ROFI-410530 format. One record per residue: x, y, z of N, C-alpha, C in turn. Coordinates in steps of 0.02 Angstrom, whole numbers. Layout:
N
<nxx:X&nyy:Y&nzz:Z&caxx:X&cayy:Y&cazz:Z&cxx:X&cyy:Y&czz:Z>
...
//
This chain:
73
<nxx:376&nyy:-8883&nzz:2700&caxx:426&cayy:-8842&cazz:2732&cxx:434&cyy:-8777&czz:2693>
<nxx:437&nyy:-8724&nzz:2730&caxx:443&cayy:-8657&cazz:2701&cxx:512&cyy:-8648&czz:2669>
<nxx:514&nyy:-8606&nzz:2618&caxx:576&cayy:-8594&cazz:2581&cxx:632&cyy:-8569&czz:2627>
<nxx:616&nyy:-8522&nzz:2673&caxx:667&cayy:-8496&cazz:2719&cxx:693&cyy:-8551&czz:2765>
<nxx:650&nyy:-8595&nzz:2787&caxx:671&cayy:-8650&cazz:2831&cxx:719&cyy:-8696&czz:2794>
<nxx:704&nyy:-8709&nzz:2731&caxx:749&cayy:-8751&cazz:2690&cxx:817&cyy:-8718&czz:2683>
<nxx:818&nyy:-8653&nzz:2672&caxx:881&cayy:-8617&cazz:2664&cxx:921&cyy:-8618&czz:2728>
<nxx:888&nyy:-8609&nzz:2785&caxx:922&cayy:-8612&cazz:2850&cxx:951&cyy:-8681&czz:2863>
<nxx:912&nyy:-8732&nzz:2847&caxx:936&cayy:-8800&cazz:2857&cxx:996&cyy:-8815&czz:2811>
<nxx:991&nyy:-8793&nzz:2749&caxx:1046&cayy:-8804&cazz:2701&cxx:1109&cyy:-8767&czz:2723>
<nxx:1101&nyy:-8705&nzz:2747&caxx:1159&cayy:-8667&cazz:2771&cxx:1191&cyy:-8704&czz:2830>
<nxx:1150&nyy:-8728&nzz:2875&caxx:1176&cayy:-8765&cazz:2933&cxx:1215&cyy:-8827&czz:2913>
<nxx:1189&nyy:-8863&nzz:2864&caxx:1223&cayy:-8923&cazz:2839&cxx:1290&cyy:-8904&czz:2807>
<nxx:1290&nyy:-8851&nzz:2769&caxx:1352&cayy:-8828&cazz:2737&cxx:1403&cyy:-8806&czz:2790>
<nxx:1380&nyy:-8769&nzz:2839&caxx:1426&cayy:-8747&cazz:2892&cxx:1456&cyy:-8806&czz:2928>
<nxx:1416&nyy:-8855&nzz:2946&caxx:1441&cayy:-8915&cazz:2981&cxx:1491&cyy:-8952&czz:2937>
<nxx:1476&nyy:-8959&nzz:2873&caxx:1522&cayy:-8995&cazz:2828&cxx:1589&cyy:-8959&czz:2823>
<nxx:1587&nyy:-8893&nzz:2815&caxx:1650&cayy:-8855&cazz:2810&cxx:1690&cyy:-8858&czz:2875>
<nxx:1655&nyy:-8854&nzz:2931&caxx:1688&cayy:-8859&cazz:2996&cxx:1722&cyy:-8926&czz:3004>
<nxx:1687&nyy:-8979&nzz:2987&caxx:1716&cayy:-9046&cazz:2993&cxx:1773&cyy:-9057&czz:2943>
<nxx:1766&nyy:-9029&nzz:2883&caxx:1818&cayy:-9034&cazz:2832&cxx:1883&cyy:-9003&czz:2858>
<nxx:1877&nyy:-8952&nzz:2899&caxx:1936&cayy:-8919&cazz:2927&cxx:1956&cyy:-8947&czz:2995>
<nxx:1925&nyy:-9004&nzz:3012&caxx:1939&cayy:-9039&cazz:3076&cxx:1931&cyy:-8994&czz:3137>
<nxx:1878&nyy:-8954&nzz:3137&caxx:1863&cayy:-8910&cazz:3192&cxx:1802&cyy:-8936&czz:3231>
<nxx:1806&nyy:-8933&nzz:3295&caxx:1747&cayy:-8946&cazz:3336&cxx:1705&cyy:-8883&czz:3339>
<nxx:1644&nyy:-8889&nzz:3364&caxx:1602&cayy:-8830&cazz:3373&cxx:1638&cyy:-8781&czz:3420>
<nxx:1668&nyy:-8808&nzz:3472&caxx:1705&cayy:-8766&cazz:3520&cxx:1763&cyy:-8729&czz:3486>
<nxx:1800&nyy:-8765&nzz:3442&caxx:1855&cayy:-8733&cazz:3405&cxx:1829&cyy:-8675&czz:3363>
<nxx:1775&nyy:-8688&nzz:3326&caxx:1748&cayy:-8636&cazz:3283&cxx:1723&cyy:-8577&czz:3325>
<nxx:1693&nyy:-8591&nzz:3381&caxx:1670&cayy:-8538&cazz:3425&cxx:1728&cyy:-8495&czz:3448>
<nxx:1782&nyy:-8526&nzz:3467&caxx:1841&cayy:-8490&cazz:3490&cxx:1870&cyy:-8447&czz:3434>
<nxx:1872&nyy:-8473&nzz:3374&caxx:1902&cayy:-8437&cazz:3318&cxx:1857&cyy:-8381&czz:3292>
<nxx:1791&nyy:-8390&nzz:3298&caxx:1744&cayy:-8343&cazz:3268&cxx:1713&cyy:-8294&czz:3318>
<nxx:1714&nyy:-8311&nzz:3382&caxx:1681&cayy:-8269&cazz:3431&cxx:1605&cyy:-8281&czz:3435>
<nxx:1581&nyy:-8332&nzz:3400&caxx:1510&cayy:-8350&cazz:3402&cxx:1502&cyy:-8406&czz:3454>
<nxx:1453&nyy:-8400&nzz:3498&caxx:1443&cayy:-8448&cazz:3552&cxx:1431&cyy:-8518&czz:3525>
<nxx:1456&nyy:-8568&nzz:3561&caxx:1447&cayy:-8638&cazz:3540&cxx:1374&cyy:-8656&czz:3531>
<nxx:1333&nyy:-8634&nzz:3577&caxx:1261&cayy:-8650&cazz:3573&cxx:1230&cyy:-8621&czz:3510>
<nxx:1251&nyy:-8561&nzz:3492&caxx:1224&cayy:-8529&cazz:3431&cxx:1247&cyy:-8567&czz:3369>
<nxx:1310&nyy:-8588&nzz:3367&caxx:1335&cayy:-8626&cazz:3310&cxx:1296&cyy:-8691&czz:3304>
<nxx:1284&nyy:-8725&nzz:3359&caxx:1246&cayy:-8788&cazz:3358&cxx:1176&cyy:-8775&czz:3331>
<nxx:1144&nyy:-8721&nzz:3351&caxx:1077&cayy:-8705&cazz:3327&cxx:1077&cyy:-8686&czz:3253>
<nxx:1130&nyy:-8651&nzz:3231&caxx:1136&cayy:-8634&cazz:3160&cxx:1144&cyy:-8698&czz:3119>
<nxx:1188&nyy:-8743&nzz:3142&caxx:1200&cayy:-8805&cazz:3105&cxx:1137&cyy:-8848&czz:3103>
<nxx:1094&nyy:-8842&nzz:3153&caxx:1031&cayy:-8880&cazz:3154&cxx:976&cyy:-8845&czz:3113>
<nxx:991&nyy:-8786&nzz:3087&caxx:942&cayy:-8749&cazz:3047&cxx:886&cyy:-8719&czz:3088>
<nxx:900&nyy:-8705&nzz:3151&caxx:848&cayy:-8682&cazz:3197&cxx:848&cyy:-8607&czz:3210>
<nxx:895&nyy:-8571&nzz:3183&caxx:901&cayy:-8500&cazz:3198&cxx:919&cyy:-8461&czz:3134>
<nxx:890&nyy:-8402&nzz:3129&caxx:907&cayy:-8358&cazz:3074&cxx:977&cyy:-8330&czz:3085>
<nxx:1013&nyy:-8318&nzz:3032&caxx:1082&cayy:-8297&cazz:3037&cxx:1089&cyy:-8224&czz:3017>
<nxx:1121&nyy:-8185&nzz:3060&caxx:1135&cayy:-8115&cazz:3044&cxx:1197&cyy:-8112&czz:3000>
<nxx:1201&nyy:-8059&nzz:2960&caxx:1258&cayy:-8049&cazz:2916&cxx:1323&cyy:-8049&czz:2954>
<nxx:1324&nyy:-8016&nzz:3012&caxx:1385&cayy:-8013&cazz:3051&cxx:1407&cyy:-8082&czz:3076>
<nxx:1358&nyy:-8125&nzz:3089&caxx:1374&cayy:-8194&cazz:3109&cxx:1405&cyy:-8233&czz:3051>
<nxx:1380&nyy:-8222&nzz:2991&caxx:1409&cayy:-8254&cazz:2932&cxx:1481&cyy:-8232&czz:2924>
<nxx:1494&nyy:-8168&nzz:2932&caxx:1563&cayy:-8142&cazz:2927&cxx:1608&cyy:-8174&czz:2979>
<nxx:1584&nyy:-8179&nzz:3041&caxx:1624&cayy:-8208&cazz:3095&cxx:1637&cyy:-8282&czz:3083>
<nxx:1587&nyy:-8318&nzz:3061&caxx:1596&cayy:-8390&cazz:3048&cxx:1645&cyy:-8402&czz:2991>
<nxx:1639&nyy:-8362&nzz:2939&caxx:1686&cayy:-8368&cazz:2882&cxx:1758&cyy:-8355&czz:2906>
<nxx:1766&nyy:-8303&nzz:2946&caxx:1832&cayy:-8288&cazz:2974&cxx:1858&cyy:-8346&czz:3016>
<nxx:1814&nyy:-8375&nzz:3056&caxx:1833&cayy:-8432&cazz:3098&cxx:1853&cyy:-8494&czz:3058>
<nxx:1821&nyy:-8501&nzz:3000&caxx:1838&cayy:-8557&cazz:2956&cxx:1898&cyy:-8543&czz:2911>
<nxx:1920&nyy:-8481&nzz:2910&caxx:1976&cayy:-8462&cazz:2866&cxx:1956&cyy:-8458&czz:2793>
<nxx:1893&nyy:-8440&nzz:2780&caxx:1869&cayy:-8433&cazz:2711&cxx:1834&cyy:-8366&czz:2704>
<nxx:1816&nyy:-8349&nzz:2642&caxx:1779&cayy:-8287&cazz:2630&cxx:1705&cyy:-8300&czz:2641>
<nxx:1667&nyy:-8247&nzz:2655&caxx:1594&cayy:-8256&cazz:2660&cxx:1564&cyy:-8284&czz:2596>
<nxx:1592&nyy:-8265&nzz:2539&caxx:1569&cayy:-8290&cazz:2475&cxx:1576&cyy:-8366&czz:2471>
<nxx:1633&nyy:-8391&nzz:2495&caxx:1644&cayy:-8464&cazz:2495&cxx:1594&cyy:-8499&czz:2541>
<nxx:1576&nyy:-8467&nzz:2595&caxx:1528&cayy:-8496&cazz:2642&cxx:1459&cyy:-8498&czz:2612>
<nxx:1442&nyy:-8450&nzz:2570&caxx:1375&cayy:-8446&cazz:2542&cxx:1367&cyy:-8476&czz:2472>
<nxx:1422&nyy:-8490&nzz:2438&caxx:1418&cayy:-8508&cazz:2367&cxx:1380&cyy:-8573&czz:2353>
<nxx:1377&nyy:-8617&nzz:2400&caxx:1344&cayy:-8682&cazz:2388&cxx:1269&cyy:-8682&czz:2403>
<nxx:1243&nyy:-8625&nzz:2424&caxx:1172&cayy:-8624&cazz:2442&cxx:1128&cyy:-8626&czz:2382>
//
């Protein structure tokens, strides 16, 4: 597995864990962040590259800073 693929998969796992920790469904996070539910599902599955603006929106939707979202990678 390529290094980038591992990073995308790890980010997706982290995003899913944080979302569940905050008792949010994918739909809830989509509503709070403005990121489509399908895109969140693909990010959590590690299937899509993430733009910086998407990271900002997801962090906002989770009520955390972008640094907190990325610190465990």
